[in-house]
N, C-alpha and C positions, 0 to 999 in steps of 0.2 A: 847296245840296241841301236840300230840305225834309225834314221828319220822315217824310212819306208816301213820298218817294223812297227814303230809307234803309230804311224798312220793306219797300217793294217789292223793293229790291235784296236785303235779308236773306231775304225769302221765296223769291225766285228762287234764291238760293244754297242754301237749305235743300231746295228741291225738286230742285235739280240735284246735290246731294251724293251720292245713291245712284248716279247715273250715273258719277261719277268715282271711286267707291269700287271696290275690287277685287271682281270678280264672285265669287271664292271666298269673300271675307269676307261678302258679301251672302248667299250660299248657306249658309254656316255659321251666320249669324245666323238665317236662316229655319229651318234645321234645329233650332236651339235653341228658337225661338218655337213651332214646330209639333210638337215632340216629344210623343209620346203620353203618356209618363209624367211628364215634368218641364217641358213647354212652357208658356209664359206664356199662350198662347191657350186651352189646356185648363184652366189654373188659373182664368182669367177665366170660362170656361164653368161650372166647378164653383161659383164664387162666386155665380153667378146661378141655381144649382140645376139645371144641365143636365149631361148625361153627357159624359165625355171622348170625343174622336173620334180615330180612327186616321188623322190627316191625311196621312201619307206612306207608310202601309202598306196602305191600302185602295184598290182601283181607282176607286171612286166619288169619293174625296176628293183623290187625288194631282194630277189635272189642274187642278182649281180652285186648289189650293194653289200649284202652280208658276205658274199664270197670274197669281195675285195678286202673287207675288214678282217676276215679270218685268214686270208692269204697273207696280208700284211703282218698280222699278229704272229704267225708261225714261220714266216720267211727266215728270220734270224736263226731260229732253232735249226731249221733244215740246212741253212748255209753252214752253220757250225758243224753239223753232222758230215756234210759232204766235203767240206774243207779238211776236216780231220781225216776222212777216208782218203782223200787225194794225197795227203802228206805221207800216207803209208805205202804208196805205190813206189817200188824201187826205181830209181832213176836209170839203173842199168838196163831195165826192160825197154825203156824209151830209146836208150843209146843203141841197144841191139836191134830194135825195130828200125831205127834210122839207118843203121849200117846195112840192114837187109833191103833197104830201098823203100820202106813203108812211108807213105805220105802221112801228113798230120791226121787226115781223116781215118786212115787205116790204123794209125797208132791209137786213136781214140777208140775205134771199134774193137781192136784186138788186144789192147793193153789197158787203157783206162776203164772202159766199160766193164770188162770182166772183174777188174779189181774192185770196182764200186758196187758190183752186184749184191753182196751181202748188206751193204749200207742202204742200197736202194730198197731192198726187201724190208729192212728194219724201218726205214722212213715211211714207206707205203703202209706198213702195218700200223705204225703209230698214227698216221693220218686217217686211216680207216677207223681206228678206235676213237680218235678225236672227233671224227664226223658223227659217229654214233652217239657220242656224249655231248654234242653241240647243244648248248643251252643258253648261256648268258647273252651272247650277241643277238640272236633272234628274239629272245625273250624281252630284252630291254628295248631293242629297236621297234618292237611291235606291241609294247605295253602288255606283254604276256598272253596275247590272244592268238598267236600263230600267224599274224599278218592278214592282209586282205585276201579273202577267199581261202584262208588257211594255207596260204602259199608256202610259208616257211615253218609249218608245224613239224618240228623235229620229234623224234621218239621221246627225247627227254622232256620237251615241253608238253607233249601229250600225256606222259606219265605224271607230270606235275599237275596238269589240269584235271586228269582223272581223279587224283587224290583230293586236291584242294578246291576245284571248281565243281566237280560232279560228286564229291564225297564218296568215291569208290576206293577206299583205302586198300581193300583186299585185291581188287583188280590191279591197282598201282603196285602193290607189293609183288604180285605175280609177274607183272611186266618188268619190274626192276630186277627180279630174280633171273628172268630170261635174258634181259639186256646185259646183265653183269656176267652171264655165263657160268653161274655157280652150279 
């Protein structure tokens, strides 16, 4: 195993770490990072002379904040998927395309992209399912109320609130049945 191989494996592990870490721990870390009064992000903004921002209490900022956290959490998983798919593309195809005079862009469009198409479909499908199931990050960052003006009220948070805040267990059960696609 070369130094490059160990470095690549270490980087893959570092990118994959957020995916295998508890979602609650990730959300608590994000809550600490994006806290208006004591968060590291606002401390860094103040260091460069900018004003503190209400990352989790303002409707304009809460969606991008949650999107950043969720993106970071699933980046490693998606990287592993696409790196695995890239390793299955036969090098002969690139060589043939190069000999035919294909530019790197053409090689990407006509060799790499078609080979990645099944993995792209798989990754997008998993991302859509994950988006429908999104619960922990917005729940913890908004104390379970869906955020300012219900900005980040996901279907899973609404289902939870329907059952436990509004005491409509029948409606929540029906909604979960539809959401799970049973």
